[in-house]
C-alpha positions in Angstrom: 14.2 -23.6 93.4 16.1 -26.7 92.3 17.4 -29.2 94.8 21.1 -29.9 95.3 20.4 -33.6 94.5 20.5 -35.3 91.2 19.8 -38.9 91.9 16.6 -40.2 93.4 15.7 -43.7 94.8 12.1 -44.9 95.5 11.4 -47.8 97.9 8.9 -50.1 96.2 9.2 -52.7 99.0 6.7 -53.1 101.8 9.5 -52.6 104.4 11.9 -49.8 105.2 15.3 -50.0 103.4 18.7 -48.7 104.4 20.7 -47.0 101.6 24.5 -47.3 101.7 27.4 -46.3 99.5 31.0 -47.5 99.4 33.7 -44.8 99.9 37.2 -44.6 98.5 38.7 -46.5 101.4 36.2 -49.3 100.8 34.2 -48.5 103.9 30.4 -48.9 103.8 28.6 -45.7 104.8 24.9 -45.4 105.7 23.2 -42.6 103.7 19.7 -42.9 105.0 16.8 -45.2 105.7 13.9 -44.9 103.3 10.3 -45.8 104.2 8.0 -47.9 102.0 6.7 -45.9 99.1 9.0 -43.0 99.9 11.3 -41.1 97.4 14.7 -40.1 98.6 17.2 -37.7 96.9 20.7 -39.1 97.3 23.3 -36.5 98.3 25.8 -35.5 95.6 28.8 -36.5 97.7 27.6 -40.1 97.5 26.6 -40.0 93.9 30.1 -38.8 92.8 32.1 -41.0 95.1 34.9 -42.6 93.2 33.7 -46.2 93.8 30.2 -45.5 92.3 28.7 -48.3 94.4 25.4 -48.3 96.2 23.9 -51.0 98.4 20.4 -51.5 99.7 19.4 -53.6 102.7 15.9 -54.2 104.2 15.9 -52.8 107.7 15.9 -55.3 110.5 13.0 -55.3 113.0 13.8 -53.9 116.5 
């Protein structure tokens, strides 16, 4: 069975990373955190957002 996702991100950093996208109203929306070494399938609604912008930020401790 195929997944409903078409875009994957892998975290190669030694710390967890938050994945964000920018929506049409220029708001920044959190998609998901991703753990070190993990692979995450980005939802299609974020992939096909009109802005086409993704941002990644190392998660803060505590």
